[in-house]
C-alpha atoms as one frame of an Amber mdcrd trajectory, in Angstrom:
protein
  -5.029  14.741 -15.510  -5.533  12.325 -12.608  -8.125   9.591 -12.918 -10.939
   9.921 -10.378 -11.798   7.030  -8.052 -15.001   6.864  -6.057 -14.129   4.780
  -2.991 -17.232   3.294  -1.385 -16.343   2.159   2.132 -17.890   2.575   5.578
 -15.016   1.708   7.947 -12.966   4.830   8.844  -9.628   2.995   9.146 -10.113
   1.269   5.792 -11.099   4.594   4.206  -7.878   6.165   5.492  -5.631   3.316
   4.312  -7.265   2.841   0.906  -7.508   6.580   0.205  -3.801   6.965   0.923
  -2.947   3.935  -1.227  -5.009   5.276  -4.129  -3.494   8.747  -3.825   0.037
   7.259  -3.788  -0.932   5.371  -6.958  -1.797   8.735  -8.541  -5.582   8.788
  -8.311  -7.894  11.546  -7.108 -10.167  10.018  -4.453 -13.654  10.855  -3.255
 -15.446   8.755  -0.650 -19.009   7.519  -0.273 -19.802   5.857   3.065 -22.872
   3.860   2.031 -24.577   2.488  -1.055 -27.043   5.369  -1.407 -24.210   7.915
  -1.410 -22.376   5.772  -3.962 -25.289   5.878  -6.401 -25.754   9.638  -5.911
 -22.030  10.424  -6.227 -21.593   8.189  -9.278 -24.338  10.183 -10.989 -23.215
  13.648  -9.867 -19.433  13.215 -10.121 -19.089  10.565 -12.827 -15.791   9.067
 -11.586 -13.494   7.103 -13.871 -13.857   3.999 -11.673 -15.670   2.891  -8.509
 -14.025   0.757  -5.812 -16.994  -0.667  -3.921 -17.217  -2.467  -0.593 -20.193
  -4.821  -0.499 -21.189  -4.862   3.178 -22.459  -1.284   3.501 -25.155   0.531
   5.490 -28.378   1.926   3.960 -27.879   0.030   0.674 -25.362  -2.751   0.134
 -22.771  -2.677  -2.619 -24.624  -5.240  -4.722 -27.756  -3.072  -4.842 -25.663
   0.060  -5.468 -23.779  -1.589  -8.347 -27.061  -2.743  -9.858 -28.542   0.773
  -9.690 -25.385   2.301 -11.178 -25.634  -0.169 -14.080 -29.315   0.683 -14.660
 -28.615   4.407 -15.101 -27.566   5.312 -18.675 -25.358   8.123 -17.281 -23.322
   5.747 -15.095 -23.715   2.307 -16.652 -20.250   2.299 -18.266 -18.255   3.258
 -15.150 -16.105   0.261 -14.153 -16.861  -1.120 -10.686 -14.317  -3.095  -8.668
 -15.806  -4.952  -5.696 -13.281  -4.743  -2.845 -14.768  -6.816  -0.064 -14.196
  -9.235   2.787 -16.539 -11.618   0.950 -14.159 -14.099  -0.648 -16.043 -17.265
  -1.610 -16.677 -18.186  -5.245 -20.408 -17.581  -4.809 -19.641 -14.100  -3.395
 -17.589 -13.306  -6.498 -20.407 -14.569  -8.723 -22.963 -12.397  -6.873 -20.720
  -9.341  -7.273 -20.317  -9.916 -10.998 -24.029 -10.635 -11.443 -24.923  -7.345
  -9.735 -22.874  -5.357 -12.253 -19.369  -5.285 -10.795 -16.636  -5.756 -13.396
 -14.161  -7.451 -11.058 -13.880  -8.729  -7.469 -11.010  -8.511  -4.967 -11.101
 -10.115  -1.539  -9.672  -8.110   1.355  -6.921  -7.915   2.424  -4.893  -7.015
  -0.661  -1.773  -4.998  -1.351  -1.786  -1.543  -2.886   0.060  -3.039  -5.878
  -2.743  -5.572  -6.413  -5.316  -2.784  -6.104  -3.441  -0.598  -8.585  -3.066
  -3.450 -11.079  -6.788  -4.261 -10.979  -7.768  -0.603 -11.410  -5.302  -0.136
 -14.277  -6.681  -3.221 -16.040 -10.294  -2.061 -15.656  -9.484   1.465 -16.884
  -7.763   0.048 -19.992 -11.013  -1.665 -20.950 -12.972   1.615 -20.876
């Protein structure tokens, strides 16, 4: 059975590229286009992992990750921050909000797959 990835991203081109990359890597992908949708979909669909952009409309990825961590039904879902924010303090903020790992865009599909595989092994 394919592992389910909730991709949280608001840019249409990035959604297309990352969805295709994740599908090629063998994952089933659903998409949330803002932080509020991410929290709702994490609760209703309980994906195996969440790949979360940080700069999102309605609720940013840091707030969404924090809310996902606060919910007993979703608190154990691994969250990978995939963001244009690349400084050390950005990484620290992502981890402090509840993300399990941080990747700065751009990255290759191999790097993405390796990070997801590593996070899923820890579950």
